[in-house]
Each structure stands twice: as structure tokens, then as C-alpha cells.
C-alpha positions, 0 to 999 in steps of 0.5 A: 690075413685071417679067414674072416679077412679073406672072406671079406675080401672075396665078398667085396670082389664078388660084389664088384663083379656082380655090380659090373665094376669088375669084369674078370676074376684075377685068379683061380680062387676068385673065378671059382668063388664067382662061379659058385656065387653066381649059382647061388644068386641066379634065382634071387638076383639074375642080373648080378648072377649073370655078371658074376658068371661072365667074370668067371668065364672070362678067366676060365676061357684062358685057364680051363683047367682051373675050373673046380666043382663047387664042393672043391671050392668049399674043401679048399677053404675058399668059402667057409659056408655056402649058405653064409656066402649066399646070405652075406652077398645078397645082403651086401648087394641089397645095400649097395 
């Protein structure tokens, strides 16, 4: 998978969690990306942000040591750009 493929996959998983179609992150990467996405959407889309938080917290409740700082999520390459994640996810959710 290319970095764009991974980005597209994670965006679709974020959108699914934000719209309530996905109740829990499946792994550490998803849980941390969901958590970051929820912080980015909190002021613009509070309901979607809350669902992302819940999906990440369900994972972290069983794997608390997997929680990373937002900067680590970016350093790990799980998110290419924080503003890009916010903008692309917002656009995807508005068209959903």
C-alpha cells in the first residue's frame, strides 16, 4: 500500500467511526488517529468527534499503553498532515 492508500483507508475508517458505523478502533494506529481526528473535529462537528472519541477509548480501555501523543502519531507517519486530515475528513463527512 502506498502512503496515499493508507491515508484513504484511515480516512474511510475515521468517517465510519464518526458516523457511528464503526464502534471501536481495530488497532493502535486507528485508535490514535481516531483520537487525533476527534480533537480536530470537536469545534466543527461535535457529534462526530464524540463518536470518534468513543471508538478510540474503547480500544484504549483494553490497551492503555498504546495511547500516544498527537506528535507521535504524525512522527510515526500515520497522519501525513494534521490540517490535511482535518480538511479531508471534514469534507468527507459533509458529503456523507
